[in-house]
N, C-alpha and C positions, 0 to 999 in steps of 0.2 A: 776170150775167156768166159768160159760157162759159169752159171750161176753157181754150181759147187766149186768150180775151181777158185771162182773170186771168195767163197765163204771158207773155203781151205786154208787160202794164202791170208785172209784175215786173221784165223784162227792161229796161225803158224806165227804172223807178226804178234799176235798178242802174247803168246808162248813165249816167245823171244824177249818183249818187253817187261813181262813179268821176270823172267829169269834175269834179265840185267837188272834188276832191283836186287835180287838176292845175291849176285856177286861183287855187285858195289859194295854190297855192306860186307860179304866175307871178306873180299881182297883187302877192304879198309880195318875191319877188326885184325887181319891177319897179320898186315902191314903194321899196325899199332901196336901188335900183340898183347890189345887189351880190348874189350868190348862185349857186346851181347849180340852174337850174329844168328841165333836161334829166331826171337822174334820176327826180323826181316825175312828171313826164309820162309817162315809161315804165314805172314801176315801180307806178304807181297799182292796176292791177287787182291783183298780188300781195298789196299793203296792202290793198286793200278785202276781198280772200277771207279772209285771215289773221284780220282785225281783225271780219268780220262771223259769219263761219263755223266757224272753229276755234279762237281763243284764248279762253281763259278769264281774265278780268281783272274789276277793279271799280272804275271812274272814280271811285268816291266814297271809295275806299281804296286808293291805288296801292300800298299797301305791305303788303297782303293777302298774307299769306306763301305761300299755294298757287298764286298766280297763276301763269300760263306766263308767261316771260320773251321779252320781245321785243328785239333788238338792233339798230340800223341801222349793220351794221358800215361801209357808205359813207356816214360821217358827214356830207359834204359836203352831202348831198340831205338835210338835215335838216327842210326845210321839209315834207318828206312826213311825217315822225314828228310835227311839230307841228300838220300838218292833221290828222291821226287823233287826237291827244290832243284837240284844240277838238271835233272832230266827231262823238265817243264820249261827251264829257263831262267830261272831266278840268279840273281846275282852271286852264284855259287858255282865255283868252276871245279873241273876234276882234281886239279892242283890241291883245292880246299880239301875234297876227299882223301886224297893222298896224307893230307896231315891232321886227319881225325886223331882226337885226343892230344893234340901235340900243342906246346905252348906257342901262345899267339896266334892261335887259328880259329878260325870261324866256324868250326865243326868241334865243339867239345863232347864230353863225354855224355851229357845229357842238354837237350835243347837252352838256349838261352834267348829270350826275346830280344834282347838289347845287343845281340850280337851277330845273329845270322838273319839276313833279308827271309822274310815269309815265314818265319817261327812266331808264332803268335802269342804263348806263354812258354814261362819258364817251368819245365816240368821235371822236378826231381822225386821226392817222396811219391809213392804209389797213394793215388787217390785223391791227389791234389788237382790234377788237370779234369778229371771228371767233374769236380765241384766247380773250378773255375768255366766249365762249360755251362753248367746251369747258370753261373752270372752271365755270363754273354748272351745266353737266351734270354735273361732278364732285360736285359739292356736292349737286346733288341727288340722285344716287345713293347717296353715303355718309348722307345722313341719312335714305333711305329704308330703307338697309340697317339702321340703328342702331335706327331707331323703328316703321316699320310692322310691322303684323301682318296675316296672310291676310285679315282682314275688316275692318282698319281702316287704310288707305293715308295716314295722315297726309300725306306728302309725297309727291304725286303729280302733277307737273307736266311739261312740255315746255320747251324753250328751243328760241326761233325765232330767225333773223337773215335781213335780207336782205343779201346780200355782192355784190361788183362786181367787174369783170374786174381794176381794181387792186389789190382784196384779195387775190385769189388769184396776182397776181403778186408781191407781197409774200413774202419768206422766211419770215416769222413765222406766215404761215396754213400753210404747208407743214410745219413742225414739229406745229404743234397739231394739224393734219388727220391727221398719222402718229399722233401719240398717242392720237386721240381713236377713230381707226379700231382702234387695237391694244386699248383697254380696251372696246371694244364700245359706245359709249354711244347706247344707241338712242332715249334721249329728245332727241336732238339734230336737228333739222331745219333746212336752211339751203335759201332759194330764192336762186340765182344769177342776177343780173340781167346777163344776158349779152346785151348791147346791141353788144358790140365795137367800142365807140368810147371813146377816151379824150382828154385834152387835145389830144393832137398829132394826133389823128383816128383813123383805122383801126387796130385793134391787129393786123391781120395783119402789119405790120411790125414788133412788139415781141412776140405772144404767138399762137404758132401751134401750141403743144402740143395733144393730144389731152385737154381737161380729165379727161371722163369716165373714160377709161381711167387716168389718174392716180389719181382719188380712188377706182377700183375696187380700184387696187394697194395703197392706202392701207388698205383694209377697208371702205369705205362703201358702202351702197345707192345707186345712182346712177340717178335718174328721169329721163328726157328724153334729147334735148332736146324741150320741149314748147312751145305756143304761150303764151308769157308774157303776151298781151294779151287771152286767151280765157278767163272766170272759170270754166267748168264744167272746162278742162283742168287749169287751176290747184286747182282743190278737187279735183278727182280725185287729182290727185299727191300732194297734201297727205294726203288720207285713206291712199294707199298706204303713205306715208311713217310715217305713225302706228302702222300695222298692222305695221310691222318694229320689234321691241323689241331686237334684236339688234345693229343697226349704226346709226351715224348715217347719215341721208341728204342727200344734195346733189340739189336738184331745178332742172336746167338749163333757165331759163325764156329763151326768145328773145323780146326785147322791142325795142322801138323810143325812142333816145333822142329826148327832146323830142317824142313821140308828137302829131300834131296840128298843128304849126307846117310852114307850106306851105313854107317856104325853109332853115330850120334843123334839122328833123328828121334823126335819122340823120348827124349831122354833128358835129366836135367843137367848133363854134362855140358849141352848145346846152348843152355840159356847164358851163360856169363861167361865163356872163356871161347879164346880163338879155336878153330877147327884144328890147326895144326896142318903143316904144308902136306902132308901126305892124306890127310883126310880133304882137304880142298881141292886135292888132284883127283880124288875118287869120286867127289862129289860134282864137279864138273864134267868129269866123263860119264858119271850116270844119267845126268841131265843134258848131256850132247852140247855142252859148252866150251869153246876153246881154252885150251890150257895157257894160252899165251896170245897177248901180253894180259897183265892183271889191268885190271879197271879196264876192261874191254867193253864197249858200246857200238853195236854194229849201226852202219849210218841210218839203214831204215827205220831202227829202231829209234835213234835220236832226232829223225825227222819226224816220225808219229807222235813220240812227245811234244816237241816243240809245236806243233800245231795249236798248242795251250796259247802261246804268246799273241796268234792271231784272234784267236776265240776272246782270250781276255781283253785285247784291246777293244775289239767290237761291243763286247758286253759293256766295257766301262763310257765307251763313246755314245752306247745307248742310252746309258743311266746320266750321263752329261747332259743328253738331250731334255731326258725327263727333268731332271734338276733345271735346266733351263725354263721350261714351260712352268715348272712350280714357282721361280722366280716371277714370271711375268703375272700369273693368277694369284701368287701369295707371297708378296715383296717381303712382308714384315715377318711372316714365319720363315721364309728361305732364309734370310738375314740372320735370323736364330738360329737355326739348323746350321747354319755355316760356320757361325761362331761358337756353336757347342762341339762339333765334331772336330773343329781344329783347335779345341782345347784353350779357348781364350775368354776371358772375362768380359761381361758386358760391363759399359760405365756405369760409374757410382754402384759396383756393385756391392759395396760394403757400407752404402747409405743407410742402411735399416739397421745396422749394428747399434744397441741403447747404448748409452753413457749413464754409469750407475753413481751416485752423489751418497754421501755416509748417512745423511739425513734419511735416506730411503730405508736404513734398517740392514741389519745383519740379513745374508742370505747365502745359504750352501752354493757353492761353485757348480754344484750339480745343476740346480735350479737355475743360475743364472746362464749355464751353459743353454737349456732350452729356451730362454728368453732371446740369448743370442742367436741360436740357431733359426729360429723362426724368422726373427730381423732380418738376417743373410737371405731366408727363402724367399722375403718381399722381392728382391732383384736379381736371386741367383736360382734360376729354375732348373740349374742343370743338378742340383741336389736331389739325392735317391738313397733310402738309407732305413734305418730301424734297430730294434735290440733283440737279444734274446729272451723275448719274451719279459722284458724288464723297463720297457717305455716309461711306465709310470713312474720308476724308480732314476730309472737314467736320464728322464725328459729329453726324449728324442723325436717326440711324435712332433710332425708338422701338422698345426692346425688346420691349415688350407690345403692340404696335400693330398688328402684322398688315400685309399688303400689301395694298393698294387693288387692285382689280379680279381679283385672283386667290386672295384670302381673303376673306369676308365679314366686311364691317364694318371693312375694313382701313384705317389711317390714315397709312400709309407709303406715299407716290408715289415710285415713280422714274419720275422725269420723261425720263429719257435725255440725251443729251448735247444738250439742246435749251434753253441759258440765255434765249434770247430769248420763246420760248414758254413756258417754264416762268414768267417773272415776269408773263406776261400772263396765264397760266391761274390763279396765284394771285390776281391781282388781280379776276379773274371770280368765285373763289369768295369773296372777301371781298365783291364786291358782292352776291352771292347771298343772305350772311347764313345765321347757325346755326353758323359754324366761325371759326377763325382760323386763318388759312393762315401758313406759312412757307416759304422754300425757301433754297436756298445752292449757292453755288459759290466758286472763287477770288477775291479782290477784282478781280486784274486782268481777269477775265472778266466784272465788271460792265460792261462797255463793250457786250458783248452783249447786255444787258438793259437797256438804261439808258433806252427808250422807257417800258417798263412801270412802272419805277422811279419816271420821271418823272409818269407817268398815275396812280400810286397817289397820291402828294402832290396832284396838281392834284385827284382825286376825293375827296382827304379818306378814303383807306380804310385800316384796320389791317391790313397786309402788314408781317411781317417776313423781311427780305432778311440773311441769315446771308453773310458773306462772311471766308473764311479765307485763310492764308498772306498776310498782310497788309504784307508789307515786302520789301526785299531780303534780309532774313534767311531767308527761303524757301532760298536759295543755289544750289544747283548748277543748277537748272533754267534759270537764266540770266535775262536781261533781259525774255525773251519773257512770263516768267510772274513777273515782280517789279514789283509795282505802284508807280508813283512820283506820277503825277500823278491818281490815283483819289480820295485821299480828298478832296482840293479839289474835284474833279468832282462829287462826291457832295453835297460841303455846299452846292455853289452851287444845289441844287435846294430851292426853297422847300417849307417845311412836312415837309421829310425831317430827321428826327433821325439824325445818324450818332454812332453810341457806339464808341469805341475803348477798351475797358478795361484796365486795366494789371495786373491779376491776377485770379484767379479769384473772388474775392469780388465785385471790380467786375462781374464777367461776371454774376454772380448778380443784382445791381442793373440791370445793363443790360435782361437779360432782363425783369426786376419792371416796369421802365419801359416796355419795348416791350408788355407785354400791356395795362397800364392806359393807353396810348395809344391811344384807341380812334377819334379821328379823323384819323389821318393813319400812316404807313409808318416803318418804323424800319431802319436797318442797324447792325447790330452786327458789328464790324470785329475779327477775329481772329487770334491769332499762328500760327504753324506750330512754333517754337521754345519749349521750356520756360521759365517766369518762375517767381522765386520767389513764394512767397505772403508778401504784404508783413504785419509784424507788427502788427496792430491795436490791441494793447496799449501800444506805443511811438508807433503814430504814428495818423491820424485815421480814424474808422470808414468803410468803403466805402459806407455809406448817403447821402453826401454826393453821389454819383453826380446823385441825385435833382435837384442843382442846377446840373447840368452841369458845373461844375467846384468844386472847394473845397480848402481848405488842408490840406493831407497830412503837411506837417511843418512847425510852426511854428518861428520864429527867435525868441532870445532876446532878448526887449524888441525894439526898432524893426528890422525887416529892412534889411540893406544891397542886399540884391538878392533878386528874386523869381524863382526858375525853374518855367517851365510847361513841362510836357509832358504826352504821352499815350500810350497802351499800354505797350510793351516800353521806351520811353525814360525813364518815370517810374521806373525802377530805377538807372538813369545819375543821374538828378537827386537821387534820395537819396543815391546814393554821393557824388555832387560835394559837395552840401550837406555832408555829415559831414566830408569834407575840407577844406573850407572851413573848416569851424567850426574844425578844429585849425589854421587858420593866423591864426582870428581874424574870421573875415570870418562876418556872421549871414545865411543864405539861407533864405527862406521857398519850401517846395517845393508846388506847386499842381497836383494832378493835374487835368485837363482832358478829361474823355473825351466830352464833348458838347458843341461850341460852341453848337448850337441851344437846349438848355435851359440855359445859362448867360445867354444873352441875352435869356432871358425873366425872369430874375431880377431884383429893384428894385437901383436904382443903389447904394443904400448897401451893399447884399450885393458887387454885383460890384467897387466901389471898395475894400470889405475884402480881399477874396482877391486882386485884382490893383490894388495902388495905383498910380496913376498917378506918383506923385512918387518912385518906386523904379525904380532900373534893373530892365530886365525882361529875361530869355532865354527863348526857347521851344525846344524840342527835339522834334523829331518826324522819324521815317524817310519823308518824304514830301516832295512839294513845298511849300517855303516860302510860297508863294503865299496870300494871305489872314492870314497871322500878325500882321501890323503893324497889324492892329486891335486886337491885344492887347498887343503890346511897345511900340506907338509907334514913330514914325519914327527915333526915335534908340536903339531897342532892338535885339536881337540874334537870329538865328535859326540853328540848325543843323538844316538839312534837305537834300533830294538836289535837285539842278535837273539831273539827267542820268538817263542810265539806268543800270540796274545791270549786272551783268556774272555771268559764272558761276565760281562757286568757293563754298566750305564758306561757308554763311551768316555764322559767326563772323567769319569773315576780312574778309567783305565789310564787316560792320559797323565793323571797325577801320579798313578801308580809307578808310570814307567817314565816318571823323569821329565816330563812336558809340561812343565810350567813356568813361568817369570822367575820365580825364586832358584829354581835349578841352572836354567841358564844363567842368572848372573854369578849363581856359585861357581858355575864350570868356568866361566870368564874370570873370577878372581883368582881361581887355583891355577887357571892358566898363566895368568899376568905375574903371580906369587912366582911360579914355576920359573918363568923367564928372568925375573927379575933378582933370583936367589943365586 
């Protein structure tokens, strides 16, 4: 065979390989009668070039640590990713593709990291994957700086993504791109699927900005626009991007959504609906693809893709050899590296957590949190995080941690005023592995970062969200900064643990539980105002927080009433119980910092802590919604069902009824109602 014949054969095989991606997606969407065929049809060239010429991965071990990460930020085009996983030899079968979007399948409508081998992140809302990738690049650099030597680069991989017009319209991508450019994350390479079509049609009516100039202003290397339908153009652009380790790269690829469809290509109609049987036939004829059978993959195409298995095993074997040499030369560092990437905690990881005593004086739980966090850091170098320009208020600065991006091996991240991207980047770090990420802002601003909080829970990732200024007691800033509905809003998210500690020692336990909770996120909710440290010689130990709720003050004999409180209101409950005792009323006080942990306890324990046959009163400086689950329909709740106001915090708490006297009054009214 001549050189020209070999070149033509290779070109023909590549063309068939690319069309195989397209028609696996087309057939799967058609069979499901649901999905988004347009993106895979237009982006197939980009995916082919990435997965066959550039990405380092091992289909036989999707979790090989030094693999390149790939994110399909435009997750609606999930069949593009599923096709690549099947073709390259991951544990995704042709039958799995045929069950696309069906109950119990591993090929859901949008990629799910916990469901499908080879899927790195759960991408649903547009822009989230974009920001997750920035977090992955942060984790890669952090670990590389911590462990790599000049001749033994243990952590050395790229983070790639395919992003869409919709991703770049969403505000979170702007926040994340700005941060990535500022930090010069050169191992971050995004291919922008610039097909200029969205659900409603041509993006010219909604998206006319100069994307290239926008990203150059962020500090990115911008390549293109290039012909995103041409293999060599895409290949050359990725090579150029990989050579620039001083800037993240955006490759603008001009593509045709629904490529090959005679009647639907380059229209919004192909974005989010099946082609229809007739258009499927016409498209296959147009691209020279067999009409039968559906889900057809030529043998030579599958053989071509499956070479990824041998390549991947060789890459991983080479890395394992490198790791072995690292173990020999740097045994202590190697042990710590392997512990961190395996998600294991070191011995005595919590030995530095301080214990607080009443004689230490009152302290805001946000301040106690800062002390606990720095105590943890002494024995837990996995910690990396920061605040949305609020570290002095949130108390999240690691005093011995250095500044990421500006000091070698820095653990402290200055996210800037970017709550949304902060949450998404923290989730990306958790997905990457090897670190325990945390981030912080005021509780009221949790609204700005709700999508990544929800996705952290959905993805089952350990991200620690620190929220301070937890109630109207923060005072003079007024209702815009005073959270009311936010606690119940966070509690509504499945698998998110929301912990509102009552004092400094409960803060210590909250952090302990957050670190131990490896398969989901935790929100720790903290006060601005000082709170007395509960005398644990008189009341129960703070370790009861591990059960979510515990009897803090026992009644003498059978209780006449149970008072349940969280956070700063626990002190009011204790004060009210002491006053009631002087009047012959026995109150059992329950500190209930975490509903979710309490709900996990056996029924016998829950009944002991909050007995149903006793009047129950709940006290919390937030929305009363949800509390009837614990106090019953005939119980009482002291909460807040309106917005706050601008005034000193102590005055507001009094005006809104958060006083010992009002708790006593409500307790008596509840008892009288029961006895009448």
